[in-house]
C-alpha positions as CSV (number, residue, x, y, z in Angstrom):
1,M,159.2,119.5,113.9
2,L,162.0,121.8,114.1
3,T,163.9,123.2,111.1
4,L,167.5,122.3,110.6
5,D,168.3,126.0,111.4
6,E,166.3,126.1,114.7
7,A,167.8,122.7,115.8
8,L,171.4,123.6,114.9
9,A,171.3,127.2,116.9
10,A,169.7,125.4,119.8
11,L,172.7,122.6,119.7
12,L,175.5,125.4,119.3
13,A,174.0,127.5,122.1
14,R,174.9,124.7,124.3
15,A,178.4,124.1,122.9
16,A,180.9,126.3,125.3
17,P,184.6,125.9,124.2
18,V,186.9,123.7,126.6
19,A,188.5,126.0,129.0
20,E,191.9,124.2,129.2
21,V,194.7,125.6,126.9
22,D,198.0,123.6,125.9
23,Q,201.1,125.5,125.1
24,L,202.7,123.7,121.9
25,S,205.8,124.0,119.7
26,T,204.7,126.2,116.9
27,L,206.1,123.0,114.7
28,E,203.6,121.1,116.6
29,A,200.5,122.9,116.5
30,D,198.9,121.9,113.2
31,A,195.0,121.3,113.0
32,R,194.9,122.9,116.5
33,V,192.6,125.7,117.4
34,L,194.4,128.8,118.6
35,A,193.5,130.1,122.1
36,A,194.4,133.6,121.9
37,D,195.1,136.3,119.3
38,Q,198.7,136.4,117.9
39,F,200.3,139.9,117.3
40,A,203.7,140.4,115.5
41,T,206.5,142.0,117.6
42,M,208.5,142.6,114.6
43,D,208.3,143.8,111.1
44,V,208.5,141.1,108.2
45,P,210.4,141.5,106.4
46,P,212.6,143.2,109.5
47,M,214.9,145.3,106.9
48,D,214.7,146.2,103.0
49,N,215.8,143.3,100.9
50,S,216.3,142.4,97.5
51,Q,213.7,140.4,95.6
52,M,216.4,139.4,92.9
53,D,219.7,138.7,92.3
54,G,221.2,141.8,90.8
55,Y,222.7,145.2,91.5
56,A,221.4,148.0,93.9
57,L,222.0,151.8,92.8
58,R,221.1,155.1,93.3
59,L,218.7,156.5,90.6
60,Q,220.3,159.9,90.7
61,D,223.6,158.1,89.6
62,L,221.9,157.2,86.3
63,G,221.6,161.0,85.2
64,V,218.3,161.9,83.0
65,Q,219.1,160.3,79.7
66,A,217.2,158.4,77.7
67,D,216.3,154.8,78.3
68,N,219.3,153.7,76.5
69,G,222.1,151.4,77.7
70,A,224.7,153.0,75.8
71,T,224.1,156.5,77.4
72,M,223.8,155.3,80.8
73,P,227.3,155.8,83.0
74,Q,229.2,153.2,84.3
75,L,229.0,152.3,87.9
76,A,231.7,150.5,89.8
77,V,230.9,147.9,91.9
78,R,232.3,148.4,95.4
79,Q,230.0,145.7,97.5
80,R,229.2,142.1,97.3
81,I,225.9,141.7,99.6
82,A,224.6,137.7,100.2
83,A,221.4,137.3,102.2
84,G,222.5,137.2,105.9
85,H,225.4,139.5,105.6
86,P,225.7,143.2,106.7
87,A,225.7,146.2,104.0
88,A,227.8,149.4,104.0
89,P,226.2,152.7,102.9
90,L,226.3,153.1,98.9
91,E,228.8,155.4,97.9
92,P,227.9,157.8,95.2
93,G,228.5,156.8,91.6
94,T,228.8,153.0,92.6
95,A,226.6,150.0,92.8
96,A,226.4,147.0,95.1
97,R,226.2,143.4,94.0
98,V,223.3,141.7,95.9
99,F,221.5,138.4,96.0
100,T,217.7,137.6,96.8
101,G,217.1,138.5,100.3
102,A,220.1,140.6,100.8
103,F,220.3,143.7,102.4
104,I,219.7,146.8,100.6
105,P,222.7,149.1,101.4
106,Q,221.7,152.7,102.9
107,G,221.2,155.1,99.7
108,A,220.0,152.5,97.4
109,D,216.6,153.1,95.9
110,A,216.5,150.4,93.2
111,V,217.6,147.1,92.2
112,V,218.3,146.2,88.4
113,M,218.2,142.4,87.7
114,Q,221.3,140.8,86.8
115,E,219.8,140.3,83.3
116,Q,219.5,143.6,82.6
117,V,222.9,144.9,83.5
118,E,226.0,144.6,81.2
119,V,229.2,143.8,83.3
120,G,232.6,145.1,82.0
121,A,236.0,145.2,83.6
122,E,235.5,148.7,85.1
123,G,232.0,148.2,86.5
124,I,228.6,147.8,85.2
125,R,225.8,149.6,82.7
126,C,222.3,149.5,83.0
127,L,220.4,148.1,80.1
128,H,217.1,149.4,81.9
129,R,216.0,152.5,83.7
130,P,214.2,151.1,86.7
131,R,211.8,152.8,88.7
132,R,212.3,153.9,92.3
133,G,211.8,150.9,94.6
134,E,212.1,148.3,92.0
135,W,212.8,144.9,93.1
136,I,213.2,146.3,97.0
137,R,211.1,144.6,99.3
138,R,210.4,147.0,102.1
139,A,210.9,146.5,105.8
140,G,207.2,145.6,107.2
141,E,205.8,144.9,103.7
142,D,204.4,141.5,104.7
143,V,203.8,142.0,108.4
144,A,203.9,145.4,110.4
145,R,205.0,145.2,114.0
146,G,202.0,145.2,116.2
147,A,199.7,143.7,113.7
148,R,197.3,140.8,114.6
149,I,198.6,137.9,112.4
150,L,196.4,135.1,113.9
151,A,193.0,135.0,115.5
152,Q,191.5,133.3,118.3
153,G,189.5,130.5,117.2
154,Q,191.2,129.7,114.0
155,R,192.4,126.3,113.1
156,L,196.3,126.4,112.7
157,N,197.3,125.1,109.4
158,P,200.8,124.8,107.9
159,Q,200.8,128.4,106.3
160,A,199.7,129.8,109.6
161,L,202.3,128.0,111.7
162,G,204.8,129.8,108.9
163,L,203.5,133.1,109.5
164,A,203.8,132.7,113.2
165,A,207.4,131.5,112.9
166,S,208.1,134.6,110.4
167,V,207.9,136.8,113.3
168,G,209.6,134.6,115.8
169,V,206.7,132.9,117.9
170,A,208.0,129.5,119.3
171,Q,204.8,128.5,121.1
172,L,201.4,128.7,120.4
173,P,198.4,128.6,123.1
174,V,195.7,126.1,121.7
175,Y,192.8,124.6,123.1
176,R,193.3,121.3,124.7
177,Q,192.0,118.0,122.7
178,L,188.5,117.1,122.7
179,R,188.0,113.5,124.3
180,A,185.0,111.8,122.4
181,G,183.2,108.5,123.3
182,C,181.0,106.7,121.1
183,F,178.8,103.4,121.0
184,F,176.6,101.7,119.0
185,T,173.5,99.7,120.0
186,G,171.8,97.0,118.7
187,D,171.7,92.8,119.4
188,E,171.7,92.7,115.4
189,L,175.1,94.5,115.1
190,A,178.1,92.1,114.2
191,M,181.6,93.1,113.4
192,P,183.3,92.4,109.9
193,G,185.5,89.1,110.4
194,E,182.8,87.6,112.6
195,P,180.3,85.0,111.3
196,L,177.0,86.8,110.3
197,R,174.3,85.1,112.2
198,P,170.7,85.0,110.9
199,G,169.0,88.6,111.0
200,A,172.4,90.3,111.8
201,I,174.3,93.2,110.0
202,Y,177.8,94.4,110.2
203,N,178.2,97.5,112.1
204,S,179.2,100.0,109.3
205,N,178.1,103.0,111.5
206,R,181.2,102.3,114.0
207,F,183.7,102.7,111.1
208,V,182.2,105.9,109.5
209,L,181.5,107.5,113.2
210,V,185.0,106.6,114.8
211,N,187.0,107.8,112.0
212,L,184.9,111.3,111.4
213,L,185.5,111.9,115.0
214,R,189.3,111.1,114.4
215,R,189.7,113.5,111.5
216,L,188.0,116.1,113.9
217,G,191.3,115.9,116.0
218,C,189.3,114.1,118.9
219,I,190.8,111.7,121.2
220,V,188.1,108.9,120.6
221,E,187.2,106.4,123.0
222,D,185.4,103.5,121.2
223,L,183.1,101.8,123.3
224,G,182.1,99.5,120.6
225,I,178.8,97.8,120.6
226,V,176.5,98.1,123.4
227,P,173.7,95.4,123.9
228,D,170.0,96.1,123.7
229,S,169.9,96.2,127.5
230,R,169.0,99.5,129.4
231,E,171.6,98.6,132.5
232,R,174.3,98.0,130.0
233,T,173.7,101.1,128.0
234,R,173.8,103.1,131.3
235,E,177.0,101.4,132.2
236,A,178.1,102.7,128.9
237,L,177.2,106.0,129.2
238,R,178.5,106.3,132.9
239,A,182.2,104.9,131.8
240,A,182.1,107.7,128.8
241,A,180.9,110.4,131.0
242,G,183.7,109.9,133.6
243,R,186.3,110.3,130.9
244,C,185.0,112.1,127.9
245,D,183.8,115.6,126.8
246,L,181.2,114.3,124.4
247,I,179.3,111.1,123.8
248,V,178.0,110.0,120.4
249,S,175.6,107.0,119.7
250,S,174.0,105.9,116.8
251,G,170.6,103.5,116.9
252,G,168.3,103.0,119.9
253,M,166.7,106.5,120.1
254,S,163.0,105.2,119.2
255,V,160.6,104.4,121.8
256,G,160.3,100.6,121.2
257,E,160.9,98.2,124.0
258,E,164.5,97.3,122.6
259,D,165.1,101.1,122.3
260,H,167.2,101.7,125.5
261,V,169.4,104.9,124.8
262,K,166.7,107.6,125.4
263,P,165.5,106.0,129.0
264,A,169.3,105.3,129.7
265,V,170.4,109.1,129.3
266,E,167.2,110.5,131.0
267,A,168.5,108.1,134.1
268,E,171.8,109.2,134.0
269,G,171.1,112.9,133.2
270,E,168.8,114.9,130.9
271,L,167.9,114.4,127.3
272,H,166.3,116.6,124.9
273,A,164.7,114.5,121.9
274,W,164.1,116.3,118.6
275,Q,162.3,115.7,115.6
276,I,163.8,117.7,112.6
277,A,162.4,118.4,109.5
278,I,165.4,117.0,107.1
279,K,165.6,113.9,105.1
280,P,167.4,111.8,105.8
281,G,168.0,112.0,109.5
282,K,164.8,113.2,111.0
283,P,165.4,111.9,114.8
284,L,168.4,113.6,116.8
285,A,168.9,114.1,120.6
286,W,171.2,116.3,122.9
287,G,171.4,115.7,126.4
288,L,173.9,115.8,129.4
289,V,175.4,112.5,131.2
290,R,176.8,113.0,134.5
291,S,179.3,110.6,136.2
292,S,182.0,110.9,139.0
293,G,181.3,114.7,139.3
294,R,181.9,115.2,135.7
295,E,179.2,116.2,132.9
296,A,179.6,115.1,129.2
297,H,177.5,116.1,126.4
298,F,175.3,113.5,124.6
299,I,174.1,113.2,120.9
300,G,172.2,110.4,119.6
301,L,172.0,109.9,116.2
302,P,169.8,107.6,113.8
303,G,170.9,104.3,113.4
304,N,170.5,104.1,109.1
305,P,173.8,104.5,108.0
306,V,173.3,107.5,105.6
307,S,170.9,109.1,108.2
308,S,173.7,108.8,110.9
309,F,176.5,110.2,108.3
310,V,174.4,113.2,107.4
311,T,173.5,114.2,110.6
312,F,177.0,113.9,112.1
313,L,178.1,116.4,109.2
314,L,175.0,118.8,109.8
315,F,174.9,118.6,113.6
316,V,177.9,116.8,115.5
317,Q,180.8,118.4,113.6
318,P,179.7,121.9,114.0
319,F,179.1,121.3,117.5
320,I,182.4,119.6,118.1
321,L,184.0,122.5,116.3
322,R,182.5,124.9,118.7
323,L,183.7,122.9,121.7
324,Q,187.0,123.0,120.3
325,G,186.9,126.8,120.4
326,Q,186.9,127.2,116.6
327,R,184.9,130.4,115.3
328,E,183.9,129.1,111.6
329,V,181.8,125.8,112.1
330,L,179.7,125.7,109.0
331,P,180.6,125.2,105.3
332,Q,179.3,127.3,102.5
333,A,177.0,126.3,100.0
334,I,178.3,126.9,96.4
335,M,175.0,127.6,93.8
336,M,175.2,124.9,91.3
337,R,173.2,123.6,88.0
338,A,171.2,120.6,88.8
339,D,171.5,117.9,85.9
340,F,168.9,116.1,87.3
341,D,164.9,116.4,88.0
342,W,163.5,116.1,91.5
343,P,159.7,116.4,90.9
344,R,158.3,115.1,93.9
345,P,159.9,116.8,96.7
346,D,159.2,116.0,100.3
347,R,157.7,118.5,103.1
348,R,161.0,118.2,104.7
349,R,164.5,119.9,103.9
350,E,166.0,117.3,101.8
351,F,169.8,116.5,101.2
352,L,170.5,114.5,98.2
353,R,173.6,112.8,97.5
354,V,175.1,114.1,94.4
355,R,178.3,114.8,92.5
356,V,179.8,117.1,89.9
357,N,179.8,115.9,86.2
358,A,181.9,116.5,83.6
359,Q,179.6,119.1,82.0
360,G,179.8,121.3,85.2
361,G,176.5,120.2,86.9
362,L,175.5,118.1,89.5
363,E,174.1,114.5,89.1
364,R,172.4,112.9,91.9
365,F,172.6,109.2,93.1
366,P,169.7,107.0,91.4
367,N,168.7,105.5,94.9
368,Q,168.3,108.3,97.6
369,G,167.4,105.8,100.6
370,S,168.5,106.3,104.0
371,G,170.4,102.8,103.9
372,V,172.2,102.9,101.0
373,L,175.7,103.8,102.1
374,T,177.1,103.4,98.4
375,S,175.8,106.7,97.8
376,T,177.7,108.4,100.4
377,V,181.1,106.8,98.8
378,W,179.8,107.7,95.1
379,A,178.9,111.1,96.2
380,E,181.2,114.3,96.4
381,G,178.6,116.3,98.4
382,L,174.8,117.1,99.1
383,A,172.6,119.2,97.5
384,D,170.4,121.4,99.8
385,I,166.8,121.0,98.5
386,A,164.2,123.4,100.3
387,P,160.7,121.8,101.5
388,H,157.9,121.5,99.1
389,T,160.5,122.5,96.3
390,P,160.4,120.5,92.9
391,V,163.8,120.7,90.8
392,N,164.0,120.5,87.1
393,R,166.7,120.2,85.0
394,G,168.7,123.3,84.6
395,D,167.7,124.8,88.1
396,R,170.4,126.2,90.3
397,V,170.5,124.7,93.7
398,P,172.9,125.1,96.8
399,Y,175.6,122.5,96.8
400,L,177.6,121.4,100.0
401,P,180.4,119.4,98.8
402,F,182.2,117.1,101.5
403,H,185.7,118.9,101.0
404,G,183.9,121.9,102.6
405,W,183.5,120.1,105.6
406,A,186.7,118.7,105.5
407,A,188.3,122.0,105.1
408,L,186.9,123.2,108.6
409,Q,188.2,120.1,110.3
410,G,192.1,120.6,109.0
411,P,194.0,117.8,107.8
412,A,193.2,113.9,108.1
């Protein structure tokens, strides 16, 4: 069996980003992946400005007296400068009334907050001796002209869009949206709302995988339930490959007489079926399906609900993020205390459904079976347990919170 790292490396090596690029309004580019570095064509802020409502002045006009308001000279106020309005040079011995964001007049080298000034009929007297540059936001302090502000392969968020807007970028180049098809095999599958005939089960995987794909920003083509028929499976593959970049299926990947996905993919393209040393989710397949002169990636997931969910997070999401052009595709594990025992580890790498308890440790769901979908709703993440490694209460284990995967994919 392949290790998770070996399988993931092999999978990601096949994931070249889509070539097409859209030019979007900066306001509309949230959650898309940037297709080219962005550089500042101006300083931000573009000029020295005041961080506070107060008075701009020259330190030399305050003299060298001790920090005592009564001994500081009075300064006449000759200007009132609001944000967005021009400023004249500051005359010696005077101050300028300034407001937050206002130009700092030429010659001024500090701002005194209005709360630290005594205002009289003839002018102001400072109650505080400022330092040079106090409450002045310098030109280029945030962004310098020519600096790279956003990197290719970065998934854009509202903060990034605001930064682009701050240097005047009206449009951003982003990789086009990925089109993903999915289908679910099994004559035993039924949809909620339909009567459940003997031996049938409701198709929960459809609701999980379709919405995981949507949360990744894919345009989803949901082909629904495909009967246990090789020809119908081939038809579904051809239809999806003619329109999609990626096809995801669950179930039908074994070698039984009613498991038709593997031979159907092999008939329509090529398939590499892997046994991966993880639990849950040992079987995984990657391949290519060709139709109408196009070629689509194919990933086949196991049919058990938890196995399908976990392998999607571990393999399909990173693969999609890389197809979308994103650089960072894997969540970071956090070392946390295990408030549970796991005395009989598997020879495979295990991913236990866990959540953080009130004491700041990890507790595990009692039933770790691959068909127990309840565990994925109860859990807040996965504990990553190395092969042949027992866990004793108090040990520290790698924790992969679900929000770590969510953070990589942008907003829901």
